[in-house]
N, C-alpha and C positions, 0 to 999 in steps of 0.2 A: 743327394738331399744335403741342404743347406738351412743353418739356423740364423737369422738374422735379429740383431738387438734393436731396441727402441730408437736407437739414433741411425739405423739404416745400414749398420756395418754388419759383414758376415763373420760370425762367433764360431761357427762349426761345419765342417764338410763331411760328409758320410757317404761310403756307396755299399751297394750290396745290401743284404740283409743286416738288419740294427735290432739289437734287444730293447725292448720297453724302456728297460731301468737305465740303459745307457742314455737314451734320449731325454727321460727325465732326470737325470743328473744334469746333463748339458743345459737344458732349459733352466733348472734351479740355479745353476751357476751363474748364467746371466742375469736372473732376475735377483739374485745376492748383491750381484754387482751394480746393478741400476739402482739410482736415488728415486724416491716416490717423487711423482709429479703432481704439483699443486696447482690450482686454479683459483683465484679469488673471484667471487661473484658480487660480493657487496664488502665494503663502499665502492660505487662506481665513480669513475673520474668527472665529477660533476658536483654542484653545490647544493649541500644539504643544510635545510632550514631549522633544524634541530641538533641539539646537543649529543644526543644518544644515536649512534648508528650501526645498525646490525652488520657483524662480521660473519659472512658466510662463505664457504670454500669446498671443494672436494679434492680428495687424495684418491690416487688410483690403487691404493694397495694398503694392508693394515699397518699401522705404526706402533711405535713404543712411546713416542713423545711428539706433541705438537706445542707450538707457540707462536708469537707474534712479536714483532718489534714496531712500534709506533715512533714515527720522527726518529728513527735512529738511535732509540733510548734501549734499555737493556732487555732481554725477552724475556715475555710473559707467558707463563704455562697455562695452557688451557685443556679441555677436555675435547673440545669440538666447536663447532659453531656457537658464537657468543654475541654480546653487544658492548660497544664501546661507549663508555657513559663520560659525562663532564667534559666534553671536547671543547676547547676555545674555539672562538671565532678566529680562523687562519687556515693557511693551506697545511695538510697534514699528508703524512706518507706512510705506508704500512707495507710489510711484508711477511709473510706465513711462511714457518718453517717447520718441518717435520723429520724425524729419524724413523725409519722401518724397523721391522724385527730382526734384520740383519745388522743394523748399525749404520746404513746408508743415509746420510743427511741430504735434504732436498729443499728447496726454498721455491717460493712463487718469484713472478715478476714484481717489481715494486709498483704500488699502486699510489696515485695522487687523488687527493679529493680535498673539498673544500667544505668549512662549516661557517654558515654564515647566521646566525640566530638573531632574530631582531630584538633591538633593546628596546624594552616597553616600561610604560609607567601607567597610571589608572586616570581617566578621566570622569569625573562626577559633575552630573548637570541637574542642578533643582531649580524649581520655580515657586514664587509665592505671590500672594495668598492664593493663588489657584494654579491648578497644574495646567501648563502649556506644552505644545509639542515643541520638540527639540530638534534642532537641525545641525550638524557638525560638518562644516566644509560643504553645505548644502545638502548632505544626507540626512533623511529623516532617521531618527533613533527612536521616535515613539513620545509616548506623553512623559513627562518629568515626574518623578525623579529617575535619571538613568545614569548607569555606572558601566565603563565598560575597560577594559586593558587594551591600549593603543600604543604603538611606536612613538617614541619620543619625538618631539617637535611642536610646532606651532599651529592651532586650530581656531578657526574662527566659528563662534556659535551664535546661532540667531535662534530665535523664538517665534513660534506660529501665533495667529490671531486668537483672541477668546473674546466671546461676546461681553459685551459692556466694559472691556477693560483694554487699558493703552498698552500694546506689547513691549517690552524691553527692548532697548538698542543691541546691536549686534556687540559681542564681546569676544576679546582674543585671549588664548588661554596656552601657556607655554608647559608640556608636559616634559618632566625629566625622569631619568632611570630609576625606577623602583620607588619612585613618590607618586603622591595624588595630587591631581589639579582641581580644586573644586570651585565651579562658578555657579552663582545663582542669579537667576533674572526675576526681576521685581516687577510685577504688573500692578500700574495705577488704575484703578477704578476712572472711568468716563464720567466726566461731572453730568449732573441733568440737563438736558437740552443742547447737550453738546456731543461731537463724534470725535472721530481720530483719524489723523491722516498720518500714513506712513511710507517714506521714499528710500529706496535703495537704488544706487548706481553699480553697474558690473560693468567690466572687471576691476575698475578703477573707483576711488571715491571723488565725485564731482560735486560742484557747488550747487545745492538745492535752493531755488528761488521760486517763492510762493507769493502770487499776488504782487510781486515786485519787489519784494523783500527777502532778503537773503536769511536762509535758515542755517546756513554753514554747510560743512562738507557731509555728504551721505556717508551712512544711513543717518535719516532723521525721524522723530516719531513725536507727534503733539496732538495735545488735545484743542480742537477748533470747533466753532461754530457749524452748525449743519448748513449746507450751501454748496454752491460751486466755487472751485479755484482754479487759477491758472498757475501750472507747475512747470517752470523751465529750469535749464540747466546751464552751467557755467562749462566755459571752455577749459580744455586740458589740451596742452602740447602733445602732438602727435596722433590725436583722435578727432574724428568728427563729433560736433556737438549735437546731441539729440533733438528731437523736435520737442516743443511745448506741449502740453497736453490740457485738456480741461478735464478736471476731477470732481465728482459730486461726491460729498460726504453726507451720510446719513445721520440722524439722532441714534447716539447710544450704540455706534458700530464703528469697527476701523475699516477704514479703505487703504489699500497698500498699492503702491506702485514699483515696480522693478524695471527700471529703464537701462538699457545696455549702450555702452560706447564703443563705437566701431572703430578698430585701428586705422589709421590711414598708413598705407604701403605705396611704395614706389618698385621700380624694377630696375636693376644694375646689370647692363651687360659688360662683358671686360673680352677684347680680343688682344690677340698679339700678331704682329707683322713684322717681317715675313717667316720669322720663327715662331713655331709653337711652344710658349714656356710656362713653367708654373705661376700662378697669380696668387696674392695673398691680400686678405680684405681685413682691416684693423689686426694685422699679425697673423690671421688663421687662412691657411692654405686652401684655397678653392678647388684645386686641381690645375692640370693643363687646360690652358684657354683654347678655345672659347668658353664662356661660362655664363650663365645667365640664372639670376634667382630674384624672387620677391623679397624686399627688405622693409624695414620700417624706415619713418622718415628719420634723417639724422644726419650727421657727418661720417664719412667713411674714408680710411685711407687706403688706397690701392698701392701695391707694390708688385713687382716683378721679380721673377729668379733669374739666376744668371745663365746665359747659353753661350758655350764656347764659341768663340769668333766673332762674338757681337758686343758691342757696349748696352749694358742693362738700361733700361728707361728710366728717367727720374719717376719719384712717385708722385701721384696725384690724388688730390683732395676733392671729393664730392660731398656736397650739401644735397642728400636726396629728398625729393618730395613726392607729390603723388603722380608722377611720371616716370617715363624711363631714361635711363641715362646710359649711354653708351661710350666705354672707356677703352682706348686703343694704345696699346704699347707698342712703339716703334723701335725695333732693333737694329741699329747702324752697324755694318760691318766694320770690323777695326781695321784701321788705316795702317799701312806697312810704315813702320819706323824707318829713319834714315839710315839705320845700322843694316836693316834688312833691305833697303834699296839699293845701297852700296854692294852689299854680297851678292843680289841679284844682277846687278850690272858688270860684277867682276866675273860671275859665271857666265853671264851672256857673251862677253868679250872673250873667255877662253873657248866657249863652244864655237864663235865665229872665228878665232884664229886657227881652232883645230880644222876647221872646213876649208881655209884658206891654204894651209900647209899642205893638206890632202890634195887640193886640186892642184898646187904647183908641181908636187910630186909624182901625179898623174900625168900632167901635161909635158913634164920634163922627160918622163918614160915614153910619153907617145901613145898613152893610153886613152886619150880621149882629145 
């Protein structure tokens, strides 16, 4: 009979009849020498979006003391599973340690985890003198007033139509950490016998032209006489200009137009010959050629990676439009230098001389 410890080693060997008390003592001896085994279940090796993370673990035997070390700091004594609080946004490490009742110290594997809590502020949107629907980055928030906790950043606030009122123009609000940004949209009453015309363009602001007169960059909202209007749009570099529209504005009501600009794109294909090489566009690697991608209109600088034994092709500048451009980088083999040619000639003469000497020797000996 053999007794094997937790590490797989034989600690005791017995033969014949063995008293139970002897076996118990041998087993207890191994248990006293073995440190506790600790497995951390939480936190996991992932990103946690809260500053409070549960610390849960298992231990395979009774313990006298348990603690943990966070980010290499001094041990903190705990009674069991607990919660780590007030964690900073960063990459953290934790290890759990324990002493068993025999004084053996064990520790878990070092666990890494990330805490990334969104930095937030408050955004409050109100309207006056009437309650209008509020949209934040195109997402409806409902009727004003509305106040929500949002991540820090810049937001576009727009307002829905209200009968007999001219809706406010879009506004941009910047939310800072732990601060409140307040936006108020003021609705103007549409004058009697008039209506309202509101024009937006996406994803960029284009010039709005109504009956041949420029209103300026979208969005625009104005009170006009009831009737039919020709609405056209100005050109924007890199985008197709939208078609003009005929719009009918009714009395004491708002008519809204949302017009989209379509991005002009082209196709850029890059090949290399005769060697396959890495290619770069405006300094960004596209990978090993051949590569083909859809790009916006504009200017692009194509460069090529080095290949051993070849001259690297020169950079190429491409001014892309709504067509396909094919760029080829031709790798020329490196020419042998004069020194290399000289060494090659000397080696060749040496080989020829050795062959001649061998032939003369064999001829003299009558071997051929």
